[in-house]
N, C-alpha and C positions, 0 to 999 in steps of 0.2 A: 402186222403180221396176220392180217385178214382172218382166214377161216380155219385156222389150225385148232384142233381139239386134242387134249392130252388125256391119257388113261391116268387117273390118280390126281392128287392134289399135291403141288409143290409146297414145302415149307419155306418160309422166308429165307432161312440160311441156305437151303438148296438153290433157290432162285439167285441169291447173292453170289454163291460160288459160281454157278453157271455164268452169271454176268461178269464176274471178274475175269473168268478165262476168255469169254467173248470179247470184252473190252481189251484185254491184254493183247490177244492174238490180232484182233482187227486193227490195232493201233501199230502194228509192225510195218515196216516199209515195204515188205514183200507182199502183204495182204492186199488184194483188189479192193480198193476203197469204194467201189460201185454199190448203190442201194441194193442192186440184184444180189451181188455176192454176199453182202452183209445179211440180207434176208434169208438167203439160201443156207448160209452158215448156221443162223439162229434156228432155222427148221431143223437142220441136221442135228443140232445139239439136243433140241427137245425130242426128236424122233429116236435118237440113239440112246439118250440117257433119260428115260421117263422118270417121273417122281420116284423117289427113294432109291434110285439106282446109282446116282452120280457121286463118285468119290474123286474131289479134285486132285488129290495127291496120286491116286491109282491111274487115273484116266487122262491127266494132263498131257502126257507124251504122245499118247494115242490121238488126242484131239489135235495137237500141233502137227503131227505128221499128215493127218487127213487134211488139215487146212493148207499146209504147204502143197499137197497133192493136188487139191481141187480148187483152191482160192488164191493161188499166186497170181499177181498181176502180170500181164505181158511185159516182158523185157526186164523182170526183177531177177 
């Protein structure tokens, strides 16, 4: 993920929660499996939910809706 810098520092549990949502959604059959889509989605997560703002229970549905809107593969 190249040159992304975050404001603040993520705690291990925050990164684990973000990774869990990332892994779950990118594994869905509708998610575009290209490297570009996966990288863009990861950037979206870090930019939208900077350190100490992410709540996996509260934000899960918003993240999935965004992923379906912007990262659905063609023909899915």
